[in-house]
MIGU-404830 format. One record per residue: residue number from 0; residue in one letter; y, x, z of N, C-alpha, C in turn. Coordinates in nm, 4 decimals, decimal comma, padded with zeros to 6 digits. Layout:
residues N
num  residu  n.py  n.px  n.pz  ca.py  ca.px  ca.pz  c.py  c.px  c.pz
NUM  a  Y  X  Z  Y  X  Z  Y  X  Z
...
end
This chain:
residues 238
num  residu  n.py  n.px  n.pz  ca.py  ca.px  ca.pz  c.py  c.px  c.pz
0  m  07,2610  06,1054  07,6051  07,3920  06,0672  07,5538  07,4567  05,9705  07,6515
1  p  07,5735  06,0011  07,7089  07,6334  05,9112  07,8054  07,6825  05,7845  07,7380
2  s  07,6806  05,6751  07,8106  07,7320  05,5489  07,7583  07,8826  05,5552  07,7507
3  p  07,9480  05,4631  07,6749  08,0942  05,4619  07,6691  08,1570  05,4476  07,8054
4  h  08,0920  05,3666  07,8931  08,1479  05,3500  08,0278  08,1398  05,4799  08,1066
5  q  08,0262  05,5505  08,0936  08,0109  05,6763  08,1664  08,1101  05,7809  08,1185
6  s  08,1385  05,7813  07,9880  08,2288  05,8824  07,9351  08,3706  05,8650  07,9834
7  r  08,4018  05,7416  08,0314  08,5377  05,7190  08,0780  08,5521  05,7444  08,2280
8  l  08,4432  05,7805  08,2967  08,4528  05,8092  08,4393  08,5378  05,9327  08,4612
9  p  08,6347  05,9300  08,5545  08,7191  06,0473  08,5786  08,6389  06,1611  08,6378
10  n  08,6857  06,2823  08,6160  08,6171  06,4010  08,6662  08,6095  06,4040  08,8174
11  s  08,6972  06,3281  08,8834  08,7007  06,3323  09,0302  08,5863  06,2545  09,0927
12  f  08,5086  06,1768  09,0133  08,3971  06,1034  09,0701  08,2939  06,2019  09,1231
13  l  08,2322  06,1667  09,2377  08,1352  06,2551  09,2997  07,9985  06,2406  09,2352
14  a  07,9273  06,3514  09,2281  07,7872  06,3459  09,1891  07,7095  06,2731  09,2973
15  p  07,5929  06,2155  09,2629  07,5176  06,1366  09,3623  07,4905  06,2110  09,4913
16  e  07,4507  06,3403  09,4820  07,4206  06,4132  09,6057  07,5458  06,4347  09,6897
17  q  07,6626  06,4498  09,6225  07,7884  06,4640  09,6956  07,8263  06,3331  09,7631
18  l  07,8018  06,2231  09,6923  07,8321  06,0924  09,7486  07,7467  06,0661  09,8709
19  d  07,6158  06,0993  09,8609  07,5268  06,0813  09,9761  07,5769  06,1593  10,0963
20  l  07,6199  06,2842  10,0736  07,6686  06,3672  10,1822  07,7962  06,3092  10,2410
21  g  07,8859  06,2592  10,1539  08,0105  06,1997  10,2018  07,9863  06,0776  10,2869
22  v  07,8930  05,9926  10,2435  07,8609  05,8723  10,3211  07,8003  05,9113  10,4553
23  a  07,7104  06,0081  10,4537  07,6466  06,0514  10,5790  07,7494  06,1058  10,6761
24  r  07,8440  06,1823  10,6250  07,9485  06,2372  10,7119  08,0350  06,1255  10,7686
25  a  08,0686  06,0275  10,6851  08,1520  05,9166  10,7327  08,0824  05,8414  10,8448
26  i  07,9510  05,8194  10,8298  07,8749  05,7514  10,9342  07,8732  05,8338  11,0617
27  e  07,8552  05,9649  11,0478  07,8484  06,0516  11,1652  07,9802  06,0501  11,2409
28  v  08,0934  06,0576  11,1682  08,2239  06,0572  11,2330  08,2481  05,9248  11,3018
29  a  08,2094  05,8142  11,2361  08,2357  05,6814  11,2910  08,1590  05,6557  11,4193
30  a  08,0402  05,7131  11,4319  07,9553  05,6828  11,5464  07,9258  05,8037  11,6323
31  a  08,0054  05,9085  11,6200  07,9710  06,0366  11,6827  07,9471  06,0249  11,8317
32  e  08,0346  05,9522  11,9020  08,0220  05,9500  12,0467  07,8998  05,8721  12,0933
33  e  07,8315  05,7995  12,0029  07,7146  05,7233  12,0415  07,5857  05,7973  12,0080
34  f  07,5949  05,9066  11,9322  07,4749  05,9820  11,8964  07,4246  06,0612  12,0176
35  r  07,2954  06,0885  12,0205  07,2431  06,1777  12,1235  07,3076  06,3143  12,1092
36  h  07,3393  06,3769  12,2239  07,4106  06,5039  12,2189  07,3335  06,6116  12,1447
37  d  07,2000  06,6074  12,1514  07,1236  06,7119  12,0827  07,1303  06,6927  11,9319
38  m  07,1440  06,5683  11,8844  07,1601  06,5435  11,7413  07,2948  06,5954  11,6945
39  i  07,3969  06,5743  11,7746  07,5314  06,6139  11,7360  07,5459  06,7646  11,7319
40  l  07,4913  06,8328  11,8323  07,5205  06,9743  11,8481  07,4139  07,0676  11,7940
41  q  07,2936  07,0173  11,7683  07,1859  07,1085  11,7311  07,1301  07,0860  11,5916
42  r  07,1495  06,9668  11,5337  07,0803  06,9413  11,4078  07,1341  07,0282  11,2962
43  a  07,0510  07,0562  11,2001  07,0902  07,1422  11,0889  07,1873  07,0681  10,9983
44  a  07,2579  07,1426  10,9148  07,3477  07,0824  10,8181  07,2689  06,9894  10,7273
45  l  07,3374  06,8872  10,6777  07,2693  06,7866  10,5980  07,2120  06,8442  10,4691
46  r  07,2816  06,9396  10,4094  07,2333  07,0053  10,2881  07,2666  07,1532  10,2976
47  p  07,1901  07,2397  10,2347  07,2189  07,3833  10,2386  07,3612  07,4102  10,1930
48  g  07,4347  07,4880  10,2730  07,5702  07,5245  10,2357  07,6757  07,4260  10,2796
49  s  07,6352  07,3088  10,3316  07,7344  07,2105  10,3745  07,7876  07,2471  10,5111
50  e  07,9103  07,2062  10,5400  07,9733  07,2370  10,6674  07,9345  07,1315  10,7702
51  r  07,9333  07,1729  10,8968  07,9070  07,0781  11,0039  08,0238  06,9815  11,0144
52  t  07,9920  06,8543  11,0319  08,0950  06,7521  11,0352  08,1722  06,7569  11,1661
53  p  08,3049  06,7662  11,1618  08,3828  06,7591  11,2852  08,3691  06,6207  11,3489
54  t  08,3424  06,6164  11,4778  08,3334  06,4913  11,5522  08,4087  06,5077  11,6829
55  p  08,4460  06,3967  11,7481  08,5172  06,4079  11,8756  08,4402  06,4887  11,9796
56  l  08,3093  06,4652  11,9914  08,2308  06,5369  12,0913  08,2151  06,6835  12,0551
57  r  08,1917  06,7125  11,9281  08,1750  06,8517  11,8872  08,3020  06,9310  11,9162
58  f  08,4191  06,8726  11,8876  08,5453  06,9429  11,9138  08,5703  06,9537  12,0634
59  f  08,5294  06,8544  12,1406  08,5417  06,8621  12,2859  08,4696  06,9845  12,3393
60  c  08,3565  07,0200  12,2775  08,2732  07,1304  12,3244  08,3201  07,2681  12,2784
61  l  08,4160  07,2761  12,1885  08,4545  07,4053  12,1318  08,4904  07,5115  12,2361
62  p  08,5664  07,4793  12,3410  08,6023  07,5854  12,4365  08,4839  07,6448  12,5128
63  f  08,3701  07,5747  12,5158  08,2550  07,6302  12,5880  08,1300  07,6396  12,5009
64  e  08,1444  07,6220  12,3700  08,0266  07,6215  12,2827  07,9522  07,7546  12,2821
65  d  08,0227  07,8657  12,3004  07,9574  07,9970  12,2978  07,8625  08,0167  12,4148
66  l  07,8783  07,9379  12,5194  07,7970  07,9550  12,6404  07,6837  07,8535  12,6507
67  l  07,6712  07,7670  12,5506  07,5660  07,6658  12,5544  07,4293  07,7306  12,5375
68  t  07,3337  07,6818  12,6138  07,1985  07,7367  12,6095  07,0972  07,6236  12,6129
69  v  06,9819  07,6473  12,5538  06,8734  07,5487  12,5582  06,7676  07,5888  12,6601
70  d  06,7906  07,6965  12,7335  06,6951  07,7407  12,8345  06,6766  07,6348  12,9418
71  r  06,5555  07,6144  12,9841  06,5261  07,5188  13,0907  06,5202  07,5934  13,2239
72  l  06,6276  07,5878  13,2985  06,6337  07,6626  13,4237  06,6266  07,5711  13,5464
73  g  06,5888  07,4454  13,5233  06,5821  07,3525  13,6346  06,7193  07,3340  13,6971
74  d  06,7255  07,3486  13,8294  06,8524  07,3330  13,8993  06,9149  07,4673  13,9351
75  v  06,8683  07,5744  13,8728  06,9255  07,7063  13,8975  07,0463  07,7259  13,8056
76  k  07,1629  07,7387  13,8637  07,2845  07,7570  13,7848  07,3111  07,9055  13,7657
77  q  07,3314  07,9440  13,6416  07,3647  08,0818  13,6088  07,5029  08,0843  13,5456
78  k  07,5918  08,1631  13,6018  07,7280  08,1691  13,5500  07,7275  08,2145  13,4045
79  g  07,8036  08,1453  13,3223  07,8110  08,1806  13,1815  07,7050  08,1151  13,0963
80  c  07,6210  08,0293  13,1563  07,5198  07,9550  13,0815  07,5360  07,8060  13,1115
81  i  07,5691  07,7294  13,0097  07,5869  07,5850  13,0236  07,4768  07,5171  12,9435
82  a  07,3940  07,4395  13,0105  07,2807  07,3748  12,9439  07,3295  07,2683  12,8469
83  r  07,2680  07,2672  12,7286  07,3032  07,1643  12,6314  07,2747  07,0244  12,6854
84  d  07,1701  07,0135  12,7678  07,1389  06,8802  12,8183  07,2328  06,8354  12,9311
85  s  07,3326  06,9173  12,9617  07,4375  06,8744  13,0547  07,5508  06,8027  12,9816
86  i  07,5580  06,8184  12,8507  07,6715  06,7643  12,7756  07,6751  06,6124  12,7811
87  a  07,5612  06,5485  12,7574  07,5594  06,4020  12,7568  07,6031  06,3432  12,8908
88  p  07,5482  06,3895  13,0052  07,5948  06,3346  13,1327  07,7441  06,3577  13,1573
89  v  07,7951  06,4753  13,1196  07,9380  06,5026  13,1377  08,0204  06,4081  13,0518
90  w  07,9774  06,3883  12,9280  08,0508  06,2980  12,8376  08,0471  06,1540  12,8888
91  i  07,9322  06,1117  12,9399  07,9194  05,9770  12,9959  08,0096  05,9613  13,1179
92  w  08,0161  06,0660  13,1994  08,1048  06,0639  13,3163  08,2501  06,0468  13,2734
93  l  08,2906  06,1253  13,1752  08,4285  06,1162  13,1265  08,4575  05,9794  13,0669
94  s  08,3716  05,9352  12,9757  08,3995  05,8139  12,9002  08,3732  05,6861  12,9783
95  g  08,2881  05,6946  13,0807  08,2542  05,5742  13,1549  08,3234  05,5576  13,2879
96  t  08,3616  05,6703  13,3507  08,4151  05,6630  13,4867  08,5487  05,7354  13,5041
97  l  08,5517  05,8627  13,4682  08,6675  05,9452  13,5018  08,7891  05,9134  13,4150
98  l  08,7705  05,9154  13,2837  08,8822  05,8929  13,1910  08,8385  05,8001  13,0766
99  p  08,7987  05,6779  13,1071  08,7455  05,5907  13,0004  08,8474  05,5571  12,8920
100  r  08,9674  05,5174  12,9324  09,0685  05,4811  12,8311  09,1132  05,6022  12,7516
101  e  09,1298  05,7136  12,8205  09,1766  05,8351  12,7535  09,0713  05,8881  12,6555
102  t  08,9437  05,8806  12,6952  08,8370  05,9269  12,6068  08,8262  05,8371  12,4837
103  k  08,8356  05,7067  12,5036  08,8314  05,6130  12,3910  08,9484  05,6373  12,2968
104  s  09,0669  05,6605  12,3537  09,1852  05,6866  12,2718  09,1691  05,8159  12,1927
105  y  09,1169  05,9196  12,2577  09,0937  06,0471  12,1889  08,9993  06,0285  12,0709
106  c  08,8869  05,9590  12,0927  08,7900  05,9371  11,9849  08,8531  05,8593  11,8694
107  h  08,9306  05,7578  11,9031  08,9961  05,6766  11,7995  09,0949  05,7601  11,7188
108  r  09,1767  05,8379  11,7878  09,2762  05,9201  11,7187  09,2096  06,0292  11,6346
109  f  09,1062  06,0901  11,6903  09,0369  06,1962  11,6181  08,9754  06,1422  11,4902
110  k  08,9065  06,0277  11,4996  08,8404  05,9719  11,3823  08,9410  05,9266  11,2774
111  a  09,0567  05,8774  11,3230  09,1612  05,8389  11,2278  09,2122  05,9619  11,1527
112  a  09,2297  06,0722  11,2252  09,2745  06,1963  11,1610  09,1688  06,2489  11,0641
113  m  09,0408  06,2374  11,1024  08,9337  06,2803  11,0132  08,9298  06,1959  10,8872
114  a  08,9479  06,0648  10,9022  08,9465  05,9757  10,7864  09,0585  06,0101  10,6897
115  a  09,1697  06,0627  10,7443  09,2825  06,1030  10,6612  09,2725  06,2486  10,6170
116  a  09,1610  06,3126  10,6512  09,1396  06,4546  10,6182  09,2503  06,5429  10,6746
117  d  09,3046  06,5023  10,7907  09,4111  06,5789  10,8555  09,3495  06,6653  10,9647
118  h  09,2996  06,7821  10,9266  09,2281  06,8671  11,0213  09,3206  06,9273  11,1270
119  a  09,4458  06,9460  11,0920  09,5415  06,9966  11,1907  09,5586  06,8965  11,3042
120  q  09,5635  06,7677  11,2708  09,5756  06,6643  11,3733  09,4480  06,6540  11,4564
121  c  09,3335  06,6731  11,3934  09,2075  06,6745  11,4694  09,2140  06,7809  11,5790
122  k  09,2571  06,8991  11,5420  09,2677  07,0083  11,6389  09,3706  06,9764  11,7466
123  a  09,4826  06,9144  11,7057  09,5875  06,8803  11,8026  09,5375  06,7762  11,9024
124  h  09,4654  06,6752  11,8540  09,4105  06,5733  11,9443  09,3093  06,6352  12,0405
125  a  09,2262  06,7248  11,9891  09,1280  06,7904  12,0747  09,1971  06,8761  12,1802
126  a  09,2989  06,9506  12,1397  09,3702  07,0374  12,2343  09,4339  06,9565  12,3469
127  a  09,4919  06,8425  12,3124  09,5523  06,7569  12,4157  09,4441  06,7027  12,5098
128  f  09,3285  06,6705  12,4530  09,2187  06,6175  12,5340  09,1605  06,7252  12,6243
129  w  09,1523  06,8493  12,5756  09,1047  06,9593  12,6603  09,1914  06,9737  12,7846
130  a  09,3232  06,9740  12,7635  09,4155  06,9910  12,8764  09,4001  06,8774  12,9770
131  l  09,3899  06,7561  12,9251  09,3771  06,6384  13,0106  09,2459  06,6399  13,0884
132  t  09,1360  06,6627  13,0184  09,0054  06,6577  13,0848  08,9839  06,7754  13,1785
133  g  09,0313  06,8929  13,1387  09,0170  07,0083  13,2271  09,0830  06,9838  13,3613
134  q  09,2053  06,9323  13,3590  09,2797  06,9050  13,4822  09,2117  06,7945  13,5629
135  a  09,1716  06,6866  13,4939  09,1120  06,5727  13,5636  08,9766  06,6083  13,6248
136  m  08,8951  06,6836  13,5520  08,7637  06,7208  13,6036  08,7756  06,8144  13,7231
137  r  08,8656  06,9097  13,7154  08,8815  07,0035  13,8280  08,9332  06,9305  13,9519
138  a  09,0242  06,8355  13,9314  09,0752  06,7581  14,0441  08,9647  06,6717  14,1050
139  a  08,8820  06,6121  14,0187  08,7753  06,5240  14,0662  08,6676  06,6002  14,1424
140  l  08,6499  06,7281  14,1102  08,5447  06,8080  14,1738  08,5989  06,9013  14,2810
141  a  08,7232  06,8802  14,3207  08,7892  06,9722  14,4135  08,7447  06,9537  14,5580
142  d  08,6923  06,8368  14,5919  08,6480  06,8140  14,7300  08,5135  06,7422  14,7285
143  e  08,4516  06,7362  14,8455  08,3161  06,6814  14,8531  08,3127  06,5325  14,8225
144  a  08,4174  06,4611  14,8564  08,4202  06,3177  14,8258  08,4181  06,2964  14,6742
145  g  08,4979  06,3742  14,6038  08,5002  06,3628  14,4582  08,3696  06,4078  14,3956
146  r  08,3089  06,5105  14,4513  08,1812  06,5607  14,3994  08,0703  06,4565  14,4207
147  n  08,0750  06,3892  14,5338  07,9756  06,2854  14,5592  07,9891  06,1704  14,4597
148  t  08,1129  06,1372  14,4261  08,1363  06,0326  14,3258  08,0819  06,0758  14,1901
149  a  08,1070  06,2008  14,1531  08,0587  06,2522  14,0244  07,9069  06,2579  14,0205
150  r  07,8438  06,2872  14,1347  07,6975  06,2970  14,1406  07,6282  06,1673  14,0993
151  r  07,6934  06,0547  14,1217  07,6317  05,9265  14,0867  07,6043  05,9166  13,9375
152  t  07,6862  05,9851  13,8588  07,6652  05,9862  13,7137  07,5913  06,1107  13,6688
153  l  07,6295  06,2246  13,7213  07,5726  06,3516  13,6763  07,4317  06,3762  13,7303
154  k  07,4004  06,3187  13,8447  07,2659  06,3193  13,9048  07,2243  06,4542  13,9629
155  r  07,2126  06,5579  13,8812  07,1552  06,6842  13,9257  07,2626  06,7857  13,9622
156  e  07,2295  06,8720  14,0604  07,3244  06,9751  14,1034  07,3547  07,0732  13,9909
157  r  07,2549  07,1016  13,9085  07,2764  07,1928  13,7960  07,3814  07,1355  13,6997
158  i  07,3752  07,0064  13,6744  07,4714  06,9435  13,5833  07,6093  06,9408  13,6471
159  l  07,6156  06,9169  13,7767  07,7428  06,9195  13,8469  07,8061  07,0581  13,8367
160  a  07,7241  07,1628  13,8550  07,7746  07,3000  13,8445  07,8184  07,3305  13,7012
161  d  07,7430  07,2816  13,6027  07,7836  07,2992  13,4635  07,9166  07,2297  13,4376
162  a  07,9344  07,1106  13,4945  08,0591  07,0363  13,4766  08,1783  07,1145  13,5328
163  e  08,1564  07,1823  13,6446  08,2632  07,2641  13,7019  08,3018  07,3782  13,6079
164  e  08,2006  07,4401  13,5470  08,2270  07,5504  13,4550  08,2963  07,4990  13,3281
165  v  08,2515  07,3847  13,2798  08,3156  07,3219  13,1639  08,4621  07,2933  13,1945
166  a  08,4882  07,2394  13,3133  08,6252  07,2058  13,3519  08,7148  07,3299  13,3535
167  l  08,6620  07,4399  13,4061  08,7398  07,5641  13,4092  08,7740  07,6098  13,2681
168  l  08,6765  07,6088  13,1785  08,6998  07,6563  13,0423  08,7924  07,5629  12,9651
169  l  08,7815  07,4334  12,9884  08,8739  07,3395  12,9247  09,0165  07,3637  12,9708
170  s  09,0322  07,4001  13,0974  09,1664  07,4191  13,1522  09,2351  07,5436  13,0967
171  v  09,1570  07,6357  13,0398  09,2150  07,7556  12,9785  09,1802  07,7596  12,8296
172  a  09,1631  07,6435  12,7710  09,1194  07,6337  12,6312  09,2069  07,7118  12,5326
173  p  09,3401  07,7134  12,5477  09,4194  07,7922  12,4517  09,3800  07,9395  12,4490
174  s  09,3482  07,9954  12,5645  09,3039  08,1351  12,5696  09,1669  08,1526  12,5054
175  i  09,0774  08,0561  12,5286  08,9439  08,0630  12,4686  08,9531  08,0549  12,3168
176  m  09,0368  07,9640  12,2678  09,0516  07,9494  12,1232  09,1177  08,0732  12,0621
177  a  09,1997  08,1418  12,1407  09,2577  08,2682  12,0934  09,1484  08,3729  12,0741
178  i  09,0480  08,3733  12,1622  08,9336  08,4641  12,1451  08,8608  08,4310  12,0156
179  h  08,8402  08,3016  11,9896  08,7749  08,2589  11,8662  08,8514  08,3094  11,7439
180  d  08,9842  08,3042  11,7517  09,0662  08,3486  11,6380  09,0537  08,4992  11,6153
181  v  09,0434  08,5730  11,7248  09,0306  08,7191  11,7136  08,8920  08,7578  11,6639
182  l  08,7899  08,6895  11,7149  08,6510  08,7243  11,6837  08,5848  08,6105  11,6068
183  v  08,6027  08,6105  11,4770  08,5377  08,5105  11,3923  08,3965  08,5597  11,3631
184  r  08,2979  08,4911  11,4179  08,1608  08,5406  11,4108  08,1023  08,5344  11,2693
185  p  08,0089  08,6276  11,2422  07,9661  08,7382  11,3284  08,0595  08,8577  11,3136
186  v  08,0847  08,9276  11,4243  08,1756  09,0419  11,4239  08,0924  09,1697  11,4158
187  p  08,0927  09,2394  11,3025  08,0094  09,3597  11,2891  08,0598  09,4770  11,3716
188  v  08,1933  09,4890  11,3819  08,2524  09,6019  11,4539  08,3735  09,5534  11,5319
189  l  08,3801  09,5932  11,6591  08,4980  09,5637  11,7410  08,6035  09,6706  11,7133
190  t  08,7064  09,6332  11,6417  08,8102  09,7298  11,6075  08,9066  09,7472  11,7247
191  d  08,9878  09,8513  11,7174  09,0890  09,8746  11,8214  09,1861  09,7571  11,8286
192  e  09,2182  09,7011  11,7135  09,3103  09,5866  11,7109  09,2493  09,4661  11,7825
193  m  09,1208  09,4413  11,7592  09,0530  09,3313  11,8283  09,0506  09,3538  11,9786
194  l  09,0182  09,4769  12,0189  09,0134  09,5094  12,1613  09,1493  09,4933  12,2270
195  h  09,2529  09,5333  12,1568  09,3892  09,5167  12,2094  09,4194  09,3685  12,2302
196  s  09,3818  09,2849  12,1329  09,4071  09,1406  12,1443  09,3277  09,0800  12,2596
197  l  09,2021  09,1217  12,2749  09,1200  09,0699  12,3842  09,1755  09,1098  12,5205
198  r  09,2244  09,2315  12,5305  09,2830  09,2764  12,6575  09,4103  09,1990  12,6889
199  a  09,4861  09,1649  12,5851  09,6069  09,0850  12,6064  09,5700  08,9456  12,6569
200  i  09,4632  08,8878  12,6018  09,4164  08,7567  12,6479  09,3683  08,7656  12,7915
201  r  09,2930  08,8716  12,8210  09,2427  08,8929  12,9574  09,3583  08,9079  13,0557
202  d  09,4587  08,9850  13,0194  09,5725  09,0066  13,1085  09,6485  08,8767  13,1322
203  g  09,6595  08,7947  13,0282  09,7257  08,6661  13,0453  09,6496  08,5755  13,1399
204  l  09,5185  08,5748  13,1290  09,4363  08,4928  13,2180  09,4394  08,5435  13,3615
205  s  09,4544  08,6731  13,3787  09,4583  08,7281  13,5150  09,5769  08,6737  13,5935
206  v  09,6790  08,6321  13,5223  09,7954  08,5700  13,5858  09,7802  08,4186  13,5918
207  l  09,7350  08,3607  13,4792  09,7240  08,2153  13,4681  09,6085  08,1580  13,5493
208  e  09,4895  08,2175  13,5360  09,3685  08,1662  13,6004  09,2687  08,2800  13,6181
209  p  09,2835  08,3579  13,7263  09,1967  08,4758  13,7464  09,0480  08,4454  13,7401
210  e  09,0087  08,3261  13,7814  08,8669  08,2893  13,7818  08,8074  08,2914  13,6408
211  a  08,8933  08,2754  13,5404  08,8441  08,2686  13,4023  08,8377  08,4042  13,3337
212  v  08,8872  08,5093  13,3973  08,8928  08,6416  13,3345  08,7558  08,6907  13,2851
213  p  08,6478  08,6782  13,3627  08,5181  08,7287  13,3155  08,4694  08,6637  13,1862
214  y  08,5194  08,5462  13,1555  08,4716  08,4755  13,0373  08,5211  08,5383  12,9070
215  v  08,6228  08,6197  12,9146  08,6695  08,6877  12,7932  08,5566  08,7745  12,7383
216  a  08,4960  08,8555  12,8245  08,3854  08,9422  12,7812  08,2606  08,8608  12,7489
217  m  08,2312  08,7586  12,8306  08,1125  08,6763  12,8059  08,1160  08,6135  12,6679
218  i  08,2299  08,5532  12,6348  08,2426  08,4852  12,5058  08,2452  08,5868  12,3920
219  a  08,3144  08,6969  12,4141  08,3211  08,8006  12,3097  08,1820  08,8506  12,2746
220  m  08,0968  08,8720  12,3744  07,9631  08,9259  12,3491  07,8777  08,8326  12,2640
221  t  07,8997  08,7016  12,2771  07,8199  08,6074  12,1973  07,8585  08,6120  12,0504
222  r  07,9719  08,6719  12,0187  08,0214  08,6720  11,8813  07,9976  08,8042  11,8082
223  l  07,9362  08,8986  11,8759  07,9126  09,0291  11,8158  07,7811  09,0309  11,7386
224  a  07,7846  09,0898  11,6201  07,6630  09,1012  11,5397  07,5694  09,2061  11,5964
225  s  07,6255  09,3079  11,6610  07,5448  09,4167  11,7175  07,5669  09,4258  11,8681
226  p  07,4615  09,4176  11,9485  07,4762  09,4292  12,0940  07,5419  09,5604  12,1360
227  g  07,5253  09,6648  12,0559  07,5843  09,7932  12,0905  07,7352  09,7913  12,0974
228  e  07,7965  09,6985  12,0270  07,9424  09,6891  12,0275  07,9955  09,6382  12,1612
229  a  07,9088  09,5737  12,2397  07,9530  09,5164  12,3676  08,0035  09,6232  12,4639
230  s  07,9525  09,7475  12,4518  07,9947  09,8529  12,5441  08,1444  09,8795  12,5342
231  k  08,2039  09,8499  12,4198  08,3474  09,8704  12,4019  08,4303  09,7771  12,4896
232  l  08,3703  09,6654  12,5260  08,4450  09,5679  12,6054  08,4734  09,6185  12,7468
233  t  08,3881  09,7061  12,7959  08,4048  09,7569  12,9326  08,4511  09,9019  12,9354
234  a  08,4729  09,9599  12,8180  08,5187  10,1001  12,8129  08,6611  10,1097  12,8647
235  p  08,6980  10,2218  12,9312  08,8339  10,2393  12,9804  08,9357  10,2337  12,8655
236  v  09,0515  10,1819  12,8982  09,1573  10,1748  12,7966  09,2078  10,3145  12,7680
237  g  09,2072  10,3517  12,6397  09,2493  10,4870  12,6050  09,3971  10,5030  12,5897
end
């Protein structure tokens, strides 16, 4: 039998397990940039059925998340594979050396938008940060002097090469996010409409940034439920 005080609690009050989840999410958002990258990007949801908490670092990774791998390849760089353990050094480079004020501002704005449950603003802040970081990283790695400066933080050649690939994908993030919109994983069947949209994205990149064209197929393949559907990506246009 509930007490008189309990009976007057509004229906909007959270159950204890919901409250625990809400507090945990608030802590994660508040301290996201200080967490280890593997905790942020790899840990399981806090409770079955719960959504992954949006954080500044997680949203930063969206344009290249499909290419992240946990394979240990040493210093061998493979195109289309970005090591998860490269994320922390790249983030430290951005936040500590390359764009410290801009990264701090992005995190502050993102967390403020999250606190207000304004997910549209979260996406807008991330999109602005992608454009800024993509341009800055590519400029910083454009010559050997800049690469030598970056090496002091990134340390390994494999991480430097991953940073270059990250920079390219960030610089064409609107096209990458368009692929995400077309192919919401898992994709059981590649329809003609999806293929038409992917070809339009590919054609746009061929003008905007030809170097990024191969990533349309790479990213698309990671989103297919059946490997057999991948053959449609290279089939002649009918």
